[in-house]
C-alpha positions as CSV (number, residue, x, y, z in Angstrom):
1,M,-16.9,-3.1,-21.4
2,K,-16.9,-6.3,-19.3
3,T,-13.2,-5.8,-18.4
4,T,-13.9,-2.2,-17.3
5,R,-16.8,-3.4,-15.1
6,T,-14.6,-6.2,-13.7
7,L,-11.7,-3.7,-13.0
8,A,-14.1,-1.3,-11.4
9,A,-15.6,-4.0,-9.2
10,F,-12.1,-5.2,-8.3
11,A,-11.0,-1.7,-7.3
12,I,-14.2,-1.2,-5.2
13,A,-13.7,-4.6,-3.5
14,V,-10.1,-3.7,-2.6
15,S,-11.3,-0.3,-1.3
16,L,-14.0,-1.9,0.8
17,Q,-11.7,-4.5,2.2
18,L,-9.2,-1.8,3.2
19,F,-12.0,0.4,4.5
20,S,-13.2,-2.4,6.7
21,L,-9.7,-2.9,7.9
22,N,-9.7,0.8,8.9
23,V,-12.9,0.4,10.7
24,S,-12.0,-2.8,12.5
25,A,-8.6,-1.3,13.4
26,Q,-10.3,1.6,15.0
27,K,-12.6,-0.7,17.0
28,S,-9.9,-3.1,18.0
29,P,-7.6,-2.7,21.0
30,K,-5.1,0.1,20.6
31,L,-2.1,-0.8,18.4
32,T,1.3,-0.7,20.2
33,D,4.3,1.0,18.5
34,P,5.8,-2.4,17.6
35,E,2.5,-3.3,16.0
36,I,2.3,0.0,14.1
37,A,5.9,-0.6,12.9
38,S,4.8,-4.0,11.6
39,V,1.8,-2.5,9.7
40,A,4.0,0.2,8.2
41,V,6.6,-2.3,7.0
42,A,3.9,-4.6,5.6
43,A,2.2,-1.8,3.7
44,N,5.5,-0.7,2.1
45,Q,6.5,-4.3,1.3
46,I,3.1,-4.9,-0.4
47,D,3.8,-2.0,-2.7
48,I,7.3,-3.2,-3.5
49,T,6.0,-6.6,-4.4
50,A,3.3,-5.2,-6.5
51,G,5.8,-3.0,-8.3
52,E,8.1,-5.9,-9.0
53,Q,5.1,-7.9,-10.4
54,A,4.3,-4.9,-12.7
55,K,7.8,-4.6,-13.9
56,T,7.8,-8.3,-15.0
57,K,4.3,-8.2,-16.5
58,S,3.8,-4.8,-18.0
59,K,5.1,-3.6,-21.3
60,D,3.7,0.0,-20.9
61,K,6.4,2.5,-20.2
62,E,4.3,4.7,-17.9
63,V,3.3,1.6,-15.8
64,Q,7.0,0.5,-15.7
65,N,8.1,4.0,-14.5
66,F,5.4,4.1,-11.9
67,A,6.3,0.6,-10.7
68,N,10.0,1.6,-10.4
69,T,9.0,4.7,-8.4
70,M,6.9,2.5,-6.0
71,I,9.8,0.0,-5.6
72,N,12.4,2.7,-4.9
73,D,10.4,4.9,-2.7
74,H,8.9,2.1,-0.6
75,R,12.3,0.5,-0.2
76,S,13.6,3.8,1.1
77,V,10.7,4.0,3.7
78,I,11.4,0.5,4.8
79,K,15.1,1.4,5.3
80,Q,14.1,4.4,7.3
81,A,11.7,2.4,9.4
82,S,14.3,-0.4,9.9
83,D,16.9,2.1,11.0
84,L,14.5,3.7,13.4
85,V,13.3,0.5,15.0
86,K,17.0,-0.6,15.5
87,K,17.8,2.8,17.0
88,L,14.8,2.5,19.4
89,N,15.5,-1.2,20.0
90,V,12.0,-2.1,18.9
91,T,11.0,-5.3,17.1
92,P,8.0,-4.9,14.8
93,K,5.2,-7.2,16.1
94,D,2.9,-9.0,13.8
95,N,-0.8,-8.3,14.4
96,A,-4.3,-8.7,12.9
97,V,-4.0,-5.5,10.8
98,S,-0.6,-6.5,9.3
99,R,-1.8,-10.1,8.7
100,K,-5.0,-8.8,7.0
101,L,-2.9,-6.5,4.8
102,M,-0.7,-9.3,3.7
103,A,-3.5,-11.7,3.1
104,D,-5.4,-9.2,0.9
105,A,-2.2,-8.4,-1.0
106,N,-1.6,-12.1,-1.7
107,R,-5.2,-12.3,-3.2
108,T,-4.6,-9.2,-5.2
109,R,-1.2,-10.5,-6.5
110,K,-2.8,-13.8,-7.6
111,S,-5.6,-11.9,-9.3
112,L,-3.1,-9.7,-11.1
113,A,-1.0,-12.7,-12.1
114,S,-4.0,-14.0,-14.2
115,K,-4.1,-10.9,-16.3
116,S,-1.8,-9.7,-19.1
117,G,-1.3,-6.7,-21.4
118,K,-3.6,-3.8,-21.0
119,A,-5.9,-5.7,-18.7
120,F,-3.0,-6.2,-16.3
121,D,-1.9,-2.6,-16.6
122,K,-5.4,-1.2,-15.8
123,A,-5.9,-3.7,-12.9
124,Y,-2.5,-2.9,-11.4
125,V,-3.0,0.9,-11.6
126,N,-6.6,0.8,-10.4
127,N,-5.4,-1.3,-7.4
128,E,-2.6,1.2,-6.7
129,V,-5.1,4.1,-6.7
130,A,-7.4,2.3,-4.3
131,Y,-4.5,1.0,-2.2
132,H,-2.9,4.4,-1.8
133,K,-6.2,6.0,-0.8
134,A,-6.7,3.3,1.9
135,V,-3.1,3.5,3.1
136,I,-3.3,7.3,3.4
137,S,-6.5,7.0,5.4
138,T,-5.1,4.3,7.7
139,V,-1.9,6.2,8.4
140,E,-3.7,9.5,9.0
141,N,-6.7,8.1,11.0
142,V,-5.3,5.0,12.8
143,L,-1.5,4.8,12.8
144,I,-0.4,8.4,13.5
145,P,-3.0,9.0,16.3
146,Q,-2.1,5.7,18.0
147,T,1.7,6.1,17.8
148,Q,3.3,6.9,21.2
149,N,6.9,7.3,20.2
150,A,7.6,10.8,18.8
151,E,10.2,9.6,16.3
152,L,8.0,6.9,14.9
153,K,5.1,9.3,14.7
154,Q,7.4,11.8,12.9
155,L,8.4,9.1,10.4
156,L,4.8,8.3,9.6
157,Q,4.0,12.1,9.2
158,N,7.0,12.6,7.0
159,V,5.8,9.8,4.7
160,M,2.4,11.3,4.1
161,P,3.5,13.7,1.3
162,A,5.1,10.9,-0.6
163,L,2.0,8.7,-0.3
164,R,-0.1,11.6,-1.6
165,T,2.3,12.1,-4.5
166,H,2.1,8.3,-5.2
167,L,-1.7,8.6,-5.3
168,E,-1.5,11.5,-7.7
169,H,1.0,9.7,-9.9
170,A,-1.2,6.5,-9.9
171,Q,-4.3,8.6,-10.9
172,M,-2.3,10.3,-13.7
173,V,-1.3,6.9,-15.1
174,Q,-4.8,5.6,-14.6
175,K,-6.2,8.4,-16.8
176,S,-3.6,7.7,-19.5
177,L,-4.7,4.1,-19.7
178,K,-8.3,4.9,-20.4
């Protein structure tokens, strides 16, 4: 019971941190396309790193399959984004939003590293559910509206169905772990 409450508190804390990121990003000066590209790359890299951590720590087949999907899909998005920024001759620019994403991800990775077995599996999947909800909200409400370049905006819009599928997949795995 204590583990369930801890995991729920952890998922809520991640959601609140990312929600505050959304709010502060909306109040901050408008992000430029290079800054948006940096946020997109950071968000995808975070999920790749989390998936790699899950592959090494989890013994659960569903969690392993989900982690592999996250790694492969997010690597594909990073490649598409990298190809696009090269084509556009744009260099992603580090910014407060991308730095906060990476700092939060490092804290989450360290927290997950202290867990094992079912406790790890549940914490990882709960985090993935909260993370995908926050990323979907950020992409829809912050990144897409602020993107100026039509091709970058299209890439972000094209990624939305995959993000929603990832969320549904994470929620399905989450239910199977209860």
